[in-house]
C-alpha positions in Angstrom: 227.8 -46.5 -61.5 231.3 -46.6 -63.1 232.5 -48.8 -60.2 229.7 -51.3 -60.6 230.7 -54.6 -62.2 227.8 -56.0 -64.3 227.3 -59.6 -63.1 226.3 -61.1 -66.4 227.5 -64.5 -65.2 224.4 -64.7 -63.0 222.1 -64.4 -66.0 220.9 -67.1 -68.3 219.3 -65.7 -71.5 217.8 -67.5 -74.5 215.1 -67.1 -77.1 212.5 -69.5 -78.3 209.5 -69.0 -80.7 209.7 -65.2 -80.3 210.0 -65.3 -76.5 213.1 -63.9 -74.8 213.8 -65.7 -71.6 215.9 -64.0 -68.8 216.6 -66.3 -65.9 218.1 -65.0 -62.6 220.8 -67.5 -61.9 222.8 -66.3 -58.9 225.1 -68.8 -57.1 222.8 -68.3 -54.2 219.4 -69.7 -55.4 217.6 -67.0 -53.4 218.9 -64.6 -56.1 220.0 -61.7 -53.8 219.8 -58.5 -55.9 223.1 -56.5 -55.9 223.7 -53.5 -58.0 225.7 -55.5 -60.5 223.0 -58.2 -60.7 220.3 -55.6 -61.4 222.4 -54.1 -64.2 222.9 -57.6 -65.7 219.1 -58.2 -65.6 218.5 -54.8 -67.2 221.0 -55.4 -70.0 219.6 -58.8 -70.8 216.1 -57.5 -71.1 217.2 -54.5 -73.2 218.9 -56.8 -75.7 215.6 -58.6 -76.2 213.7 -55.3 -76.3 215.7 -54.2 -79.4 215.5 -57.6 -81.1 212.8 -57.5 -83.8 212.2 -61.2 -83.6 211.2 -61.0 -79.9 207.5 -60.3 -79.1 207.5 -61.1 -75.4 210.1 -61.2 -72.6 209.8 -63.4 -69.6 211.8 -62.9 -66.4 212.1 -66.0 -64.1 214.2 -67.1 -61.1 215.0 -70.4 -59.5 212.8 -73.1 -58.1 213.4 -71.6 -54.7 213.0 -67.9 -55.4 212.3 -65.3 -58.1 214.4 -63.1 -55.9 214.2 -63.0 -52.1 215.4 -59.4 -51.6 218.4 -57.2 -51.9 222.0 -58.3 -51.3 222.3 -57.3 -47.7 226.1 -57.9 -47.7 226.3 -55.1 -50.2 223.7 -52.9 -48.7 225.2 -52.9 -45.2 228.3 -51.2 -46.4 226.4 -48.1 -47.5 225.4 -45.0 -45.5 223.2 -42.0 -46.5 225.9 -40.2 -48.4 227.0 -43.3 -50.4 223.6 -44.4 -51.5 222.8 -40.9 -52.6 226.1 -40.3 -54.4 226.2 -43.7 -56.1 222.5 -43.4 -57.2 222.0 -46.8 -55.6 218.4 -47.2 -56.8 218.6 -45.3 -60.0 221.2 -47.6 -61.5 219.3 -50.2 -63.5 216.1 -50.2 -61.5 214.6 -47.2 -63.3 215.4 -48.7 -66.7 213.5 -51.9 -66.5 210.0 -50.3 -66.6 211.1 -48.5 -69.8 211.2 -51.8 -71.7 208.7 -51.5 -74.6 208.2 -55.2 -75.4 205.6 -56.9 -73.2 207.5 -58.4 -70.2 206.1 -61.0 -67.8 207.5 -61.9 -64.3 207.2 -65.7 -63.8 207.4 -66.2 -60.0 208.2 -69.4 -58.2 209.0 -69.3 -54.5 210.0 -66.0 -52.9 209.6 -62.6 -54.4 210.4 -60.4 -51.4 211.7 -56.9 -51.0 213.6 -56.0 -54.2 212.4 -59.2 -55.7 208.8 -58.2 -55.3 209.6 -54.7 -56.6 211.3 -56.3 -59.7 208.3 -58.5 -60.4 206.0 -55.5 -60.1 208.1 -53.6 -62.7 207.1 -56.2 -65.2 203.8 -55.8 -67.1 202.1 -58.6 -65.1 203.0 -61.5 -62.8 202.3 -65.1 -63.3 202.9 -67.2 -60.2 203.1 -70.8 -59.0 201.0 -71.8 -56.1 204.1 -71.8 -53.8 205.0 -68.2 -54.6 205.2 -65.7 -51.7 205.3 -61.9 -52.1 206.1 -59.2 -49.6 208.0 -56.0 -48.7 209.8 -57.0 -45.4 212.2 -54.1 -45.4 210.8 -52.8 -42.1 212.2 -55.9 -40.4 215.8 -55.0 -41.4 215.8 -51.3 -40.6 214.6 -50.0 -44.0 211.5 -49.3 -46.1 210.9 -50.2 -49.8 213.1 -48.1 -52.0 212.6 -49.3 -55.6 208.9 -48.6 -56.0 207.5 -51.2 -53.6 205.3 -48.8 -51.6 204.1 -47.2 -54.8 203.4 -50.1 -57.1 202.1 -52.3 -54.4 199.6 -49.7 -53.3 198.4 -49.2 -56.9 198.1 -52.9 -57.4 196.3 -54.0 -54.2 195.0 -50.7 -52.6 196.1 -48.7 -49.6 194.8 -50.9 -46.8 196.4 -54.1 -48.0 199.6 -52.4 -49.0 199.9 -50.7 -45.7 199.4 -54.0 -43.9 202.1 -55.6 -46.0 204.6 -52.8 -45.6 204.1 -52.1 -41.9 204.2 -55.8 -40.8 206.6 -57.2 -43.4 204.3 -60.2 -43.6 204.3 -62.3 -46.8 201.4 -62.5 -49.2 200.5 -66.0 -50.5 200.0 -66.6 -54.2 196.2 -67.0 -53.8 196.0 -63.8 -51.8 198.1 -62.0 -54.4 195.8 -63.2 -57.2 192.6 -62.2 -55.4 194.0 -58.8 -54.6 195.1 -58.1 -58.2 198.9 -58.3 -57.6 199.1 -61.5 -59.7 197.4 -62.1 -63.0 197.3 -65.9 -62.9 198.3 -68.7 -60.4 199.1 -72.2 -61.6 200.0 -75.4 -59.7 203.7 -76.1 -59.4 203.4 -78.9 -62.0 201.5 -76.8 -64.6 203.4 -73.5 -64.0 206.2 -73.8 -66.6 204.0 -74.9 -69.5 201.2 -72.4 -68.7 203.7 -69.5 -68.4 205.1 -70.5 -71.8 201.6 -70.7 -73.4 200.8 -67.1 -72.2 204.1 -65.7 -73.4 203.7 -67.5 -76.8 200.2 -66.1 -77.2 201.6 -62.5 -76.7 204.7 -63.1 -78.8 202.4 -64.2 -81.7 200.5 -60.9 -81.7 201.5 -57.9 -83.9 204.6 -56.5 -82.2 203.8 -52.8 -82.8 200.2 -53.3 -81.7 201.3 -55.1 -78.5 203.6 -52.2 -77.7 200.9 -49.6 -78.2 198.4 -51.7 -76.1 201.0 -51.9 -73.3 201.6 -48.2 -73.5 197.9 -47.5 -73.3 197.4 -49.6 -70.1 200.5 -48.0 -68.5 199.0 -44.6 -69.0 195.9 -45.7 -67.1 198.2 -47.0 -64.3 200.3 -43.8 -64.1 198.0 -40.8 -64.7 194.5 -39.4 -64.5 191.4 -40.8 -66.3 191.1 -37.7 -68.4 194.7 -37.9 -69.5 194.4 -41.6 -70.0 191.4 -41.3 -72.3 193.2 -38.6 -74.4 196.3 -40.8 -74.7 194.4 -43.9 -75.5 192.5 -42.1 -78.3 195.8 -40.9 -79.8 197.3 -44.4 -79.6 194.1 -45.8 -81.2 194.3 -43.4 -84.1 197.9 -44.3 -84.6 197.1 -47.9 -85.2 195.4 -46.9 -88.4 198.8 -46.1 -89.8 200.0 -49.7 -89.4 199.9 -52.4 -92.1 198.9 -54.8 -89.3 195.7 -52.7 -88.7 194.6 -53.4 -92.3 195.6 -57.0 -92.0 193.8 -57.5 -88.7 190.6 -56.0 -90.1 190.8 -58.0 -93.4 191.5 -61.2 -91.6 188.5 -60.8 -89.3 186.2 -60.1 -92.2 187.6 -63.0 -94.2 187.3 -65.3 -91.2 190.9 -66.3 -91.1 193.9 -65.9 -88.8 195.9 -62.7 -89.4 199.4 -62.9 -90.8 201.1 -60.1 -89.0 203.7 -58.0 -90.9 204.9 -56.3 -87.7 204.8 -52.9 -89.2 
């Protein structure tokens, strides 16, 4: 990891109305994901995660692609020993799912291979009608390595995931929405505004409550029902310690909008 140069010049980051935007902005509009690029994405997201003014993070790509896969020019130089010793996947990739602030993947165009894996690391995916998803690693002598076979199976089921991973075929936006990989699909013309509306709605919620709600859903995704019920109950009880719990209850009874204190 010490030899990896963080490619922060390929990232555009800005905030607006409590939303932290992270745009993948590689010189190549297909946004090939190199080790340094992933670390730059991770660092940009982490900066927003610790910013108390940010209630939602949105990860987006170019008009052509969210990210069309790994940087093969970099990958082809590796062998088994070097990917193991350099912790090729561990660097950056494992940190993005640890973001506590709600994070959305806004996908236009291709989200393939590592790009699909990166999108699935976010809390949910919003796609334009021209989005295409897939794990085509088998076509280039590999298999998914950053969670693709695991998250895709949990999202769309074994049969559809097996079809995608074994054929390398792409999944259309409409297919992705029907199967549960994507939360919402919008027309290309409506996409930007609708994505912003969803992010703004989340950003305007109580920040600690949103983080607890995210944690509860993630437990359901990652563990057994019994453990999930136990964890949810503990998280629910913990909301009673928040000022925002009191404010939410009082606002509801008084038929007004809550004024969150974020504590």
